C-alpha positions in Angstrom: -168.0 -111.2 191.7 -169.4 -110.0 195.1 -172.3 -107.6 195.0 -172.3 -104.7 197.6 -175.4 -102.5 197.9 -175.1 -99.3 199.9 -178.4 -98.3 201.6 -178.3 -95.3 203.9 -174.7 -95.8 204.8 -175.3 -99.4 205.6 -173.5 -102.1 203.7 -175.6 -105.1 202.6 -173.7 -108.0 201.2 -175.3 -109.9 198.4 -174.5 -113.4 197.2 -172.2 -114.1 194.4 -173.8 -113.4 191.0 -174.0 -116.3 188.6 -172.7 -115.8 185.1 -175.2 -115.4 182.3 -178.1 -114.4 184.5 -180.4 -111.3 184.2 -179.7 -110.3 187.8 -177.2 -107.6 186.8 -179.0 -106.4 183.8 -182.7 -106.7 184.6 -183.1 -106.8 188.4 -180.3 -105.1 190.3 -180.4 -101.7 188.5 -184.1 -101.5 189.1 -184.3 -102.2 192.9 -185.8 -98.7 193.5 -188.6 -99.5 191.0 -189.2 -102.8 192.7 -189.6 -101.0 196.0 -192.2 -98.7 194.5 -194.0 -101.6 192.8 -194.3 -103.3 196.2 -195.8 -100.2 197.8 -198.3 -100.0 194.9 -199.5 -103.5 195.7 -198.1 -105.3 192.7 -197.8 -109.1 193.0 -194.6 -111.1 192.6 -195.9 -112.3 189.2 -196.5 -108.7 188.1 -192.9 -107.6 189.1 -191.3 -110.6 187.5 -193.1 -109.7 184.2 -192.0 -106.0 184.5 -188.4 -107.1 185.0 -188.6 -109.5 182.0 -187.8 -112.6 184.0 -189.8 -115.7 184.8 -191.6 -116.2 188.1 -189.2 -119.0 189.0 -186.3 -116.7 188.4 -187.9 -114.0 190.6 -188.3 -116.4 193.5 -184.8 -117.7 193.1 -183.5 -114.1 193.2 -185.5 -113.5 196.4 -183.8 -116.4 198.0 -180.3 -115.8 196.7 -180.1 -112.0 196.9 -180.7 -110.6 200.4 -180.9 -107.0 199.2 -183.9 -107.8 197.0 -185.6 -109.7 199.8 -185.2 -106.8 202.2 -186.6 -104.3 199.7 -189.6 -106.5 198.8 -190.4 -107.3 202.4 -190.2 -103.6 203.5 -192.2 -102.4 200.5 -195.0 -104.9 201.0 -195.3 -104.2 204.7 -196.0 -100.6 203.9 -199.0 -101.3 201.6 -200.2 -104.1 203.9 -200.3 -101.7 206.9 -202.2 -99.1 204.8 -204.8 -101.7 203.8 -205.0 -103.0 207.4 -205.7 -99.5 208.7 -208.3 -98.9 206.0 -210.1 -102.1 206.9 -210.0 -101.1 210.6 -211.3 -97.6 209.8 -214.1 -99.0 207.7 -215.0 -101.5 210.4 -215.3 -98.9 213.1 -216.9 -96.1 211.1 -215.4 -92.7 210.5 -216.1 -89.0 209.9 -214.9 -87.3 206.8 -215.2 -83.9 205.1 -217.1 -83.7 201.9 -215.8 -80.7 199.8 -217.9 -79.2 197.1 -217.0 -76.4 194.8 -219.8 -73.9 194.1 -219.6 -71.3 191.3 -221.8 -68.3 192.0 -222.6 -65.3 189.8 -223.4 -61.9 191.3 -225.7 -59.2 189.9 -222.9 -57.8 187.7 -222.3 -61.2 186.1 -219.0 -61.6 187.9 -218.4 -65.2 188.9 -216.7 -66.3 192.0 -215.9 -69.7 193.4 -217.0 -70.8 196.9 -215.8 -73.9 198.7 -218.3 -75.8 200.8 -217.1 -78.3 203.4 -219.6 -80.6 205.0 -218.8 -83.1 207.7 -220.2 -86.5 207.0 -220.2 -89.8 208.8 -219.6 -93.2 207.3 -221.2 -95.9 209.5 -219.3 -99.1 210.4 -219.1 -101.7 207.6 -220.3 -105.1 208.8 -218.3 -107.0 206.1 -215.1 -105.3 207.3 -215.9 -106.1 210.9 -216.5 -109.8 210.0 -213.3 -109.9 208.0 -211.3 -108.3 210.8 -212.6 -110.7 213.4 -212.2 -113.8 211.4 -208.6 -112.9 210.6 -207.5 -111.3 213.9 -209.4 -113.5 216.3 -209.4 -116.8 214.5 -209.9 -118.9 217.7 -213.2 -117.1 218.5 -214.5 -116.1 215.1 -212.6 -118.2 212.5 -215.2 -121.0 212.1 -218.1 -119.1 213.6 -221.4 -120.6 212.5 -224.9 -119.3 213.2 -227.0 -121.7 215.4 -230.6 -121.8 214.5 -233.0 -123.6 216.8 -236.0 -125.3 215.2 -238.9 -124.8 217.6 -241.7 -125.7 215.2 -242.6 -129.0 216.9 -242.5 -127.4 220.3 -244.9 -124.6 219.2 -247.3 -127.1 217.7 -247.4 -129.1 221.0 -248.1 -125.9 223.0 -250.9 -124.9 220.6 -252.5 -128.4 220.9 -252.3 -128.3 224.6 -254.0 -124.9 224.7 -256.8 -126.2 222.4 -257.3 -129.2 224.7 -257.5 -127.0 227.7 -260.3 -124.9 226.1 -262.3 -127.9 224.7 -262.0 -130.1 227.8 -262.1 -127.3 230.3 -259.4 -128.9 232.3 -255.9 -127.9 233.1 -253.1 -129.9 231.5 -249.7 -129.7 233.1 -246.8 -129.3 230.8 -243.8 -131.6 231.1 -241.4 -128.7 230.5 -240.9 -125.2 231.8 -240.9 -122.1 229.7 -239.7 -118.7 230.9 -242.4 -116.2 231.3 -240.6 -113.8 228.9 -240.8 -116.4 226.2 -244.5 -117.2 226.8 -245.5 -113.5 226.7 -247.4 -112.6 223.6 -248.2 -116.2 222.6 -252.0 -115.8 222.9 -252.2 -112.9 220.5 -250.5 -114.7 217.6 -252.9 -115.0 214.7 -251.6 -118.5 213.7 -254.5 -120.8 214.5 -256.3 -122.5 211.6 -259.9 -121.6 210.7 -261.3 -124.8 212.3 -259.8 -123.9 215.6 -261.3 -120.4 215.5 -264.8 -121.9 215.0 -264.3 -124.1 218.0 -263.3 -121.1 220.1 -266.3 -119.1 219.1 -268.8 -121.9 220.0 
């Protein structure tokens, strides 16, 4: 038996149905429901359970019956696009209208309903931004790792050199160069130990 599915005037030829399968009884009559389930975000396992077939049978039907494959692919692309747009919207931030219903009562005790609409702004979501970049720009952001430079030993060396300059009253030239913008503010840091403070006061 050869299955023929009419869709919008277009003829889609299916594969030959096997005897004693649930394709004709469980799956084929419910293709419109399958399409709706896909657009609702249901998984393949969910749909196989709703159809009363095993997951293995579901995947075999997807492979053997082109009409089912077309419906599932189209249905899933719709929900995938909606989710993608929602993630992008969240990543960029967006404005929305907050609607509130207010019930007021006048001096005569008569109630009336008033609708208040306030424009709100949802700021960009950093998690959505990171998710988008890792998935859409994998080469640049897929394995992005934060680089932390440990400057503890360098700072200790600089502090010791400063103390030596004060105690010995001589200039000690550094064997490295530091940009002026990095050096700025170093002398006002309250990070010397108490013994060093006593030396500076004498």
